[in-house]
C-alpha positions in Angstrom: 31.2 -43.9 1.4 31.7 -46.9 0.5 34.2 -49.6 2.0 35.5 -52.3 -1.1 37.4 -54.3 0.6 34.6 -55.2 3.4 37.3 -55.8 6.1 35.5 -54.4 9.5 36.5 -50.2 10.1 37.5 -48.8 12.9 39.9 -52.1 14.6 35.8 -53.3 15.1 35.6 -50.7 17.9 32.6 -49.0 16.5 31.3 -48.8 12.6 32.4 -44.8 11.2 28.6 -43.6 12.0 28.8 -44.6 15.4 32.6 -43.6 15.8 31.5 -39.9 14.2 28.7 -38.5 17.1 29.7 -36.2 20.2 30.2 -38.6 23.0 31.2 -37.2 27.1 34.0 -34.1 26.6 36.6 -34.8 28.8 35.4 -32.1 31.5 32.3 -34.2 31.8 34.3 -37.9 31.2 36.5 -36.8 34.6 34.0 -35.5 36.5 31.8 -38.8 36.3 35.0 -41.0 36.6 35.8 -39.3 40.2 32.4 -40.2 41.3 33.2 -44.5 39.8 36.4 -44.6 41.5 34.8 -43.1 44.4 32.7 -45.2 45.1 34.5 -48.0 44.6 36.9 -47.4 46.3 34.4 -46.8 49.5 33.6 -50.3 48.4 36.4 -52.1 48.9 36.5 -50.6 52.7 33.5 -51.3 53.7 33.3 -54.8 52.2 37.0 -54.9 54.1 35.8 -53.7 57.2 32.5 -56.2 57.5 34.7 -59.3 56.5 35.9 -60.1 60.2 32.9 -59.9 61.6 30.4 -62.2 59.5 29.8 -65.4 60.2 28.9 -66.9 57.0 32.2 -68.6 55.3 30.5 -68.2 51.6 30.0 -64.3 52.0 33.4 -63.7 53.9 34.8 -65.2 50.6 32.9 -63.8 48.0 33.0 -60.2 50.2 37.6 -60.6 49.7 36.8 -60.8 46.2 34.7 -58.6 45.6 36.5 -55.7 47.7 39.5 -56.3 45.2 37.8 -55.9 42.3 36.4 -52.9 43.4 40.0 -51.7 44.0 41.3 -53.2 40.6 38.6 -50.9 39.3 39.3 -47.9 41.4 42.9 -48.0 40.4 42.2 -48.3 36.4 40.1 -45.4 36.5 42.8 -43.1 38.8 44.9 -43.9 36.2 42.4 -43.8 33.2 41.5 -40.1 35.1 45.7 -39.2 35.2 45.8 -39.2 31.9 43.3 -37.0 30.9 44.1 -34.0 33.4 47.0 -32.7 34.0 47.3 -31.5 37.3 45.1 -34.5 37.9 42.0 -33.6 40.2 42.3 -34.9 44.0 41.3 -38.7 44.0 41.0 -39.2 47.8 38.6 -36.8 48.0 34.8 -37.6 47.9 33.7 -35.5 44.8 29.4 -34.7 46.2 29.0 -34.7 50.1 25.6 -36.4 49.2 27.1 -39.6 47.3 29.4 -40.2 50.0 26.5 -39.7 52.5 25.0 -42.3 50.7 28.3 -44.6 50.9 28.5 -43.7 54.3 25.1 -45.3 55.2 25.4 -48.5 53.7 28.4 -48.3 55.7 26.6 -49.5 58.4 24.8 -52.3 57.1 23.8 -54.1 59.8 23.5 -58.3 59.9 25.0 -60.1 56.6 21.5 -59.8 54.7 21.8 -55.8 54.8 25.1 -55.5 54.0 24.1 -58.1 50.5 21.8 -56.3 50.2 22.9 -53.1 49.8 25.7 -53.4 48.2 24.3 -56.0 45.5 20.8 -54.7 45.0 21.7 -51.0 45.5 25.4 -50.3 45.1 26.4 -52.8 42.4 23.1 -52.5 40.3 23.9 -48.3 39.8 27.4 -49.0 39.9 26.8 -51.1 37.2 23.2 -49.1 35.5 26.1 -45.9 34.8 28.8 -48.0 33.7 26.6 -49.6 30.5 25.0 -45.3 31.0 28.7 -44.7 30.2 29.5 -46.3 27.3 26.1 -45.2 25.3 27.4 -41.9 25.3 31.2 -41.4 25.3 33.0 -41.9 22.0 34.0 -45.5 21.5 37.0 -44.9 19.4 38.2 -41.2 21.2 37.1 -42.6 24.5 38.4 -46.3 23.8 40.6 -46.3 27.0 37.4 -45.4 29.2 35.3 -48.4 27.6 38.0 -51.2 27.9 38.5 -49.9 32.0 34.4 -50.2 31.8 33.4 -53.2 30.6 36.1 -55.3 32.0 34.4 -53.8 35.2 31.0 -54.1 34.2 32.0 -58.2 33.0 32.8 -58.8 37.2 30.0 -56.7 38.4 27.1 -58.5 36.4 28.5 -61.5 37.9 29.8 -60.3 42.1 25.6 -59.1 41.3 24.1 -62.4 40.2 26.2 -64.1 43.2 24.4 -61.0 45.1 21.1 -62.3 44.8 21.2 -66.0 45.1 23.3 -65.3 49.0 20.6 -62.9 49.7 17.9 -65.6 49.0 19.1 -68.3 50.9 19.7 -66.1 53.7 16.0 -64.6 53.7 15.0 -67.9 53.7 17.5 -68.6 57.2 16.1 -66.2 58.8 12.2 -65.7 57.4 11.3 -66.2 61.3 13.2 -63.3 62.4 11.4 -60.9 60.2 14.4 -60.1 57.9 12.9 -59.8 54.4 10.8 -56.7 55.7 14.1 -55.3 57.4 16.2 -55.9 53.7 13.1 -54.2 51.7 13.2 -51.2 53.9 17.4 -51.4 54.3 17.4 -50.9 49.9 14.9 -48.1 50.5 17.2 -46.4 52.9 19.6 -46.7 51.1 18.3 -46.4 47.6 16.7 -42.9 48.2 20.2 -41.5 49.5 21.1 -42.4 46.6 19.2 -40.9 44.3 19.8 -37.6 46.5 23.6 -38.2 45.2 21.5 -38.0 41.9 23.3 -41.6 41.7 26.3 -43.0 40.6 26.7 -40.4 38.2 25.1 -37.6 39.4 23.1 -37.0 36.2 20.6 -35.0 38.3 21.3 -31.3 39.5 22.0 -30.8 42.9 18.4 -27.7 43.2 16.6 -30.6 41.6 17.5 -33.2 44.5 16.8 -30.7 47.2 13.0 -31.8 47.1 13.6 -35.4 47.5 12.3 -36.8 51.0 15.2 -38.1 53.1 14.8 -40.7 55.8 17.1 -40.0 59.2 20.5 -41.3 58.8 20.9 -44.7 60.8 23.2 -44.0 63.7 26.4 -44.3 63.0 28.0 -45.3 66.4 24.8 -48.0 67.1 26.1 -49.8 63.5 29.9 -49.9 63.9 32.2 -53.2 62.4 33.7 -55.4 65.0 37.1 -56.9 63.9 36.6 -59.5 66.1 36.3 -62.6 64.0 32.9 -64.8 63.9 32.1 -68.3 62.3 28.6 -69.1 61.8 27.0 -72.4 63.9 28.7 -75.2 61.7 32.0 -74.1 63.2 33.3 -74.9 66.1 37.1 -74.5 68.5 36.9 -71.0 67.9 39.0 -70.8 71.0 41.0 -74.0 70.5 44.0 -71.8 69.6 46.7 -74.8 69.2 46.3 -76.5 65.9 48.7 -79.8 64.9 49.0 -79.2 61.7 51.8 -76.3 61.9 53.9 -78.6 63.7 52.3 -81.7 61.4 53.2 -80.5 58.3 57.6 -79.9 58.9 58.0 -83.0 61.1 59.8 -85.5 59.5 59.1 -88.6 61.0 55.6 -87.5 59.7 54.6 -89.6 56.4 54.5 -87.6 53.3 50.7 -87.7 53.0 50.3 -86.7 56.9 52.1 -83.8 55.8 50.2 -83.2 53.0 47.0 -83.4 55.0 48.4 -80.9 57.3 49.4 -78.7 54.7 45.6 -78.7 53.6 44.4 -78.2 57.0 46.7 -75.3 57.3 45.7 -73.6 53.7 41.9 -73.6 54.9 43.1 -72.0 58.3 44.4 -69.0 56.5 40.9 -66.9 56.1 42.4 -65.9 59.6 44.7 -63.7 57.3 42.3 -61.8 55.3 40.7 -61.3 58.7 43.3 -60.1 60.3 44.8 -57.9 57.6 41.0 -56.1 57.4 41.7 -54.1 60.5 44.8 -53.3 59.0 43.4 -52.2 55.7 40.6 -50.5 58.0 42.7 -48.6 60.4 45.2 -47.8 58.8 44.0 -43.5 57.3 45.5 -41.3 55.6 47.8 -43.6 53.5 48.9 -43.9 50.2 46.6 -45.4 47.1 49.1 -48.4 46.5 49.3 -49.7 50.7 45.2 -49.9 49.8 46.1 -51.9 46.3 48.8 -53.6 47.7 46.6 -55.3 50.5 43.9 -55.1 48.5 45.4 -57.7 46.6 47.3 -60.1 49.3 43.0 -60.2 51.3 41.9 -61.9 48.1 45.1 -64.2 47.6 44.8 -65.1 51.4 41.5 -65.7 51.2 42.0 -68.0 47.5 44.1 -69.7 50.3 41.8 -70.9 52.1 39.5 -72.0 49.5 42.2 -74.2 48.1 42.3 -75.5 51.2 38.7 -76.8 50.9 38.2 -77.0 47.9 41.3 -79.9 48.8 39.1 -81.7 51.1 36.2 -81.2 49.6 37.7 -83.1 46.8 38.5 -85.9 49.4 35.0 -86.4 51.2 36.8 -84.4 53.9 33.9 -82.4 55.7 36.5 -79.5 56.5 34.0 -77.7 58.8 34.1 -80.3 61.6 38.2 -78.8 61.7 39.1 -76.4 64.5 39.2 -73.8 62.5 40.1 -71.0 65.4 40.2 -67.5 65.2 44.1 -66.8 67.5 46.1 -64.9 64.9 43.1 -62.9 63.5 41.8 -62.1 67.6 44.7 -61.2 69.5 45.8 -59.5 66.9 43.0 -57.4 65.1 41.8 -56.3 69.3 45.6 -57.1 71.0 48.4 -55.1 69.0 48.3 -52.0 66.8 47.4 -52.0 63.1 51.2 -51.6 62.5 52.4 -54.7 64.9 50.2 -56.5 62.6 51.3 -55.6 59.1 54.9 -55.9 61.5 53.8 -60.3 61.8 52.7 -60.6 58.0 55.7 -59.5 57.3 57.6 -61.9 59.0 55.1 -64.6 58.6 55.6 -63.9 54.4 59.5 -63.4 55.0 59.6 -67.2 57.0 58.7 -68.7 54.2 61.0 -68.1 51.6 63.6 -70.7 52.6 63.4 -73.7 50.2 64.4 -76.6 53.1 61.2 -75.5 55.5 59.3 -72.7 53.4 56.8 -73.1 50.4 59.0 -75.1 48.1 58.9 -77.4 50.7 55.5 -77.9 50.7 55.4 -77.6 47.3 57.7 -80.5 47.2 55.6 -82.3 50.4 52.7 -82.5 48.3 54.5 -83.7 45.4 56.3 -86.3 47.6 52.2 -87.5 48.3 51.8 -88.0 45.0 48.7 -85.5 45.5 48.6 -83.5 42.3 45.9 -81.4 43.2 47.6 -80.4 46.6 50.7 -79.9 44.2 49.6 -77.6 41.9 47.1 -75.4 45.2 51.0 -75.8 46.7 53.1 -74.5 43.5 50.4 -71.2 43.6 50.1 -70.2 46.6 54.0 -70.2 45.9 54.0 -67.9 43.6 51.4 -65.8 45.6 53.1 -65.6 48.6 56.5 -64.4 46.2 54.3 -61.7 45.4 53.3 -60.8 49.2 56.8 -60.9 50.9 57.8 -58.6 48.1 54.5 -56.2 49.1 55.4 -56.6 52.5 59.0 -55.6 52.3 57.5 -52.1 50.2 55.7 -51.8 52.9 58.6 -51.7 55.2 60.7 -49.6 53.9 57.7 -46.7 53.8 57.3 -47.3 57.3 61.4 -47.7 57.8 61.8 -50.4 59.5 64.1 -52.6 58.0 64.0 -56.8 57.5 65.6 -57.1 60.6 64.2 -54.5 62.8 61.3 -56.0 61.3 61.8 -59.7 62.7 63.1 -58.8 65.6 60.2 -56.7 66.8 57.9 -59.7 65.7 59.0 -62.2 68.1 58.0 -59.7 70.9 54.9 -59.0 69.2 53.9 -62.8 68.8 54.9 -63.5 72.4 53.4 -60.5 73.5 50.0 -61.4 71.8 49.9 -65.6 72.2 50.3 -65.0 75.5 46.9 -61.8 75.2 45.1 -65.1 74.0 45.2 -67.2 77.2 42.0 -65.0 78.6 40.1 -66.5 75.6 41.0 -70.0 76.3 38.2 -71.2 78.5 35.2 -70.6 75.8 36.7 -73.9 74.4 37.1 -77.5 74.6 41.1 -78.3 74.6 40.9 -81.4 73.6 43.1 -83.6 71.4 41.6 -83.8 67.6 44.5 -84.2 65.2 44.6 -88.9 66.1 40.8 -88.9 65.1 41.0 -86.8 62.2 44.2 -88.6 60.4 42.2 -91.5 61.8 39.2 -91.1 60.2 40.7 -89.2 56.3 43.5 -91.5 55.7 42.5 -94.9 58.1 45.5 -95.0 60.3 47.3 -93.7 63.4 49.3 -90.2 63.4 52.7 -90.6 63.1 53.5 -87.2 64.7 55.2 -88.1 68.0 53.4 -88.3 71.2 53.3 -85.3 73.5 54.2 -83.0 70.0 51.0 -81.0 69.4 50.4 -79.5 72.4 51.0 -75.4 72.9 52.3 -74.6 69.6 54.0 -71.0 69.8 55.1 -70.9 66.7 55.1 -67.7 64.2 53.1 -68.8 61.0 50.1 -68.0 58.9 
């Protein structure tokens, strides 16, 4: 049959011939998508769980981004499943015990090299392969909404896999003397066996055919449980130097805008401690509505992105930002000395405190503009936009808990005082010398204008 106008048919989605093939039934489509979204849910949680204890800053950044990719993809697939089936199948139950066993083993990766190898050489390539297979076999017209979701996910997975391969190569070079290459090879083979026993991500292999596959003994779950005590790699010092002068300097009226802006950039960089804290909330608060995890997954990524903004702005100035004492006090005191709901309450109070124009995010943007720092102002502009969303997320979370804004703000003061006092047991682990004055001299070429004696113990509620 001819089409004389020569205009691509079917909105460019496919040819008439391709759209005429019979693809997956709705039942089979939903069966596979249930597995996809379960893998993405579990990947999101395990990436989050490993973030605090992962010492390499660059890997922390990637875990923060990729866990959000997982959450976004899982959410899109969940919505697609609900579109196709009523009543919707159970989305928060494992669709296959064998698939869940694979993910459980992956969560027990020990050390950064094993984690990166397990996620980026086993899990994500298998997920990407399943997406490609799905796109090749489902009907491109009748199932276009699914195809669109999978294409977006596939593009991000390919980028994430590429990052993982390059990161793993660097990690293996660094850890070569400790036999990391052999250890990683054994771990990926272990995980691949568990995934094969599950019939792959899509579950294409019938259960009867899987039973004959040899399966290595599972890794002991108690031995490799992730810890919520934040870690940094060897480039960083001052992890237990909890007094951070930029928290005071950035809004000290007698300090010039240039120095206040430098303080803001240090504060942004320090924000890696927020995802390190949020990781414990997402990990420990089991059984919450999906929206809870979706919201906090997004905020976790945003907070890591803010820390990255700080590093970019400091790098652009030629500042060796790893020498800043990027202490772990915020996440340490909340993760180890407060309940998960206490941590949520503190996070909510901090976000609310950033809303007033005279001291909050508007003020921070105006400070950078006053200093004439175009890049810092650009970053503060978007930081402010993110915090508006985070305040909304926090209000929604507190409403779900039945806590009023006033009660949350009052409770946050008590949580802050109690957990700040808990830091006393760690202070002996680090030199508590003054560093801000020297840092200002090196970066700005002049003496700090911060008032003498104002940069001691900084017991303030802030990010």
